[in-house]
C-alpha positions in Angstrom: 73.7 68.0 -16.9 74.0 71.5 -18.4 74.9 73.3 -15.2 75.4 72.6 -11.5 72.3 74.5 -10.2 70.2 71.5 -9.4 73.0 69.4 -8.1 74.2 72.2 -5.8 70.6 72.8 -4.6 70.3 69.1 -3.5 73.8 68.8 -2.2 73.3 71.7 0.2 70.1 70.0 1.6 71.2 66.4 2.0 70.2 64.0 3.4 66.9 64.2 1.6 63.9 61.9 1.5 62.5 60.9 -1.8 58.9 59.6 -1.5 57.4 57.0 -3.9 54.3 58.4 -5.7 52.8 55.0 -6.5 52.6 54.2 -2.8 50.0 57.0 -2.4 46.3 56.4 -2.5 45.5 56.9 -6.2 42.0 57.9 -5.4 43.3 60.9 -3.4 46.7 61.4 -5.0 46.3 65.2 -5.2 45.6 65.6 -1.5 48.3 63.1 -0.5 50.9 65.0 -2.5 49.8 68.3 -0.9 50.4 66.7 2.5 53.9 65.6 1.4 54.6 69.2 0.3 53.3 70.5 3.6 55.6 68.1 5.5 58.6 69.4 3.6 59.2 66.6 1.1 61.2 67.9 -1.9 61.7 64.8 -4.1 58.8 62.8 -5.5 60.0 59.3 -6.6 58.5 57.4 -9.6 59.2 53.7 -9.8 58.9 52.8 -13.4 58.7 49.0 -14.0 58.1 47.4 -17.4 57.4 43.8 -16.3 60.6 42.8 -18.2 63.5 44.1 -16.2 61.7 43.1 -13.0 58.4 41.1 -12.5 56.0 44.0 -12.1 54.5 46.7 -14.2 53.7 50.1 -12.7 53.4 53.4 -14.5 54.8 55.2 -17.6 55.6 58.7 -18.8 51.9 59.7 -19.0 51.5 59.3 -15.3 54.7 61.2 -14.6 53.5 64.1 -16.8 50.0 64.1 -15.2 51.3 64.6 -11.7 51.4 68.3 -11.0 53.7 69.2 -8.1 56.4 71.7 -7.1 58.4 68.7 -5.8 61.3 67.6 -8.0 60.4 64.5 -10.1 62.8 61.7 -9.3 62.3 59.1 -12.0 63.8 55.6 -11.5 63.7 53.5 -14.7 63.6 49.8 -13.9 63.1 49.0 -17.5 65.0 47.1 -20.2 67.0 49.1 -22.8 65.9 52.6 -21.7 67.8 54.6 -24.4 64.8 55.0 -26.7 62.5 55.9 -23.8 64.5 58.7 -22.3 62.9 61.4 -24.4 59.4 60.5 -23.1 60.4 60.8 -19.5 62.3 64.1 -20.0 59.2 65.5 -21.8 57.1 64.3 -18.9 59.0 66.6 -16.6 61.7 64.4 -15.0 64.3 66.4 -13.0 66.3 63.3 -12.1 66.5 60.1 -14.1 68.2 57.0 -12.8 68.8 53.9 -15.0 70.2 50.5 -13.9 73.7 49.4 -14.8 72.1 46.0 -15.5 69.4 47.3 -17.8 71.3 48.0 -21.0 74.2 46.8 -23.1 75.1 50.5 -23.5 74.5 52.1 -20.2 77.3 54.6 -20.8 75.7 55.7 -24.0 72.3 56.1 -22.2 73.9 58.4 -19.7 75.7 60.4 -22.3 72.5 61.0 -24.3 70.7 62.0 -21.1 73.4 64.5 -20.3 72.6 66.3 -23.6 68.9 66.6 -22.9 67.1 69.7 -21.6 65.0 69.8 -18.5 61.4 70.4 -19.6 60.6 72.3 -16.4 63.5 74.7 -16.5 65.9 74.7 -19.4 68.7 76.3 -17.3 69.0 73.7 -14.6 69.7 70.4 -16.3 68.7 66.9 -15.4 70.5 64.9 -12.8 71.7 61.5 -14.1 71.8 58.5 -11.8 72.7 54.9 -12.1 71.4 52.2 -9.8 72.8 48.8 -8.8 70.9 45.8 -7.7 72.0 44.1 -4.5 73.9 41.3 -6.3 75.8 43.7 -8.7 79.4 44.4 -7.7 80.2 48.1 -6.9 83.0 48.0 -9.4 80.4 47.9 -12.3 79.8 51.6 -11.7 83.4 52.7 -12.1 83.3 53.2 -15.9 80.2 55.3 -15.5 81.2 57.8 -12.8 82.2 60.5 -15.3 78.6 60.5 -16.6 76.5 60.6 -13.4 75.6 62.9 -10.6 74.0 60.2 -8.4 74.5 56.5 -7.6 71.8 54.5 -5.9 72.2 51.2 -4.2 69.1 49.0 -4.0 68.7 47.4 -0.6 66.2 44.9 -2.0 65.7 43.2 -5.3 63.4 45.2 -7.5 59.9 44.0 -8.2 59.3 41.6 -5.3 57.3 42.7 -2.3 57.8 41.9 1.4 61.6 42.0 1.3 63.7 43.3 4.3 66.5 45.8 4.1 69.6 44.0 2.9 72.2 43.5 5.6 75.1 44.0 3.1 73.9 47.5 2.1 76.0 49.5 4.6 79.1 47.7 3.6 78.3 48.3 -0.1 77.7 52.0 0.6 81.1 52.3 2.3 82.7 50.7 -0.7 80.8 53.0 -3.1 81.9 56.1 -1.1 85.5 54.9 -1.2 85.2 54.4 -5.0 83.8 57.9 -5.5 86.4 59.4 -3.3 89.1 58.0 -5.6 87.8 60.2 -8.5 87.6 64.0 -8.9 83.8 63.9 -9.1 81.1 65.1 -6.7 78.4 62.4 -6.7 75.4 62.0 -4.5 74.7 58.6 -3.0 71.3 57.1 -2.5 69.7 54.0 -0.9 66.4 52.6 -2.2 64.2 49.8 -0.9 63.2 48.3 2.5 63.1 51.7 4.2 60.7 51.8 7.2 60.1 54.1 10.1 61.9 51.6 12.3 65.2 51.6 10.3 65.4 55.1 8.7 67.5 56.5 11.5 70.0 53.6 11.0 70.1 54.2 7.3 70.6 58.0 7.7 73.4 57.3 10.1 75.3 55.6 7.2 75.9 59.0 5.7 73.8 58.6 2.5 72.5 61.6 0.6 69.1 60.5 -0.7 66.8 57.9 1.0 64.0 56.5 -1.1 60.9 55.3 0.7 57.3 54.7 -0.2 54.8 52.6 1.7 56.3 53.7 5.1 55.1 57.2 4.4 51.6 56.3 3.5 50.9 53.5 6.0 48.0 54.2 8.4 46.7 56.9 6.0 48.7 59.5 7.9 51.3 60.7 5.3 51.7 64.1 6.9 52.8 62.8 10.2 54.8 59.9 8.7 56.7 62.1 6.3 57.5 64.6 9.1 58.8 61.8 11.3 61.0 60.4 8.5 62.4 63.8 7.5 63.2 64.5 11.1 65.0 61.1 11.4 67.1 61.9 8.3 67.9 65.5 9.3 69.0 64.4 12.8 72.1 62.8 11.3 72.9 65.7 9.0 74.6 67.7 11.7 78.3 67.4 11.6 78.4 65.8 8.1 
């Protein structure tokens, strides 16, 4: 990250909702994104799956680049060995890129290289680097990487399988993560991704997480404007006093 501008911008506004683009209606993607903007969504999440790291294929850098939006592009790479693919996603306009600790033999190197890259949207604001952990990965695995990240995401479900419920151990893992971060001299945003619904978003926000990723819950019932407003309201309710 070349400077703190983007990090500071997000930190001042947490907790934030990051909404999954691939959950929108692809036949009316432009209008759906306009409704998200109208609701006040600031982060647009892109789940990138390669069919190797997890059993599903989604979209690639061409899709990320084609999406025109003032929302920040939050790119989650659920792909094997992402090092050689970073440049494509940076060129596609990613403002935030998260890789998995489990996805590479050289995750530290991936994050170092990403920290040297320039944001294609604004060369002065840097790219936020994140690392994600699957539900079965010990929190301790992130410790050697904390000097190279601005965000750590905990997955509350296993990536690539539908119909999973929010993992019961997620709150305990988040507490452990926050304790781990507190033992460093780093300011790092925390995020939770997976299994977020309108029924549980208040409970998740109450855990004190900075970024909450959701997708289908915003687009269900073809009412993304109302759904996004509700979910943003639920997250902001717990921001007071943080």
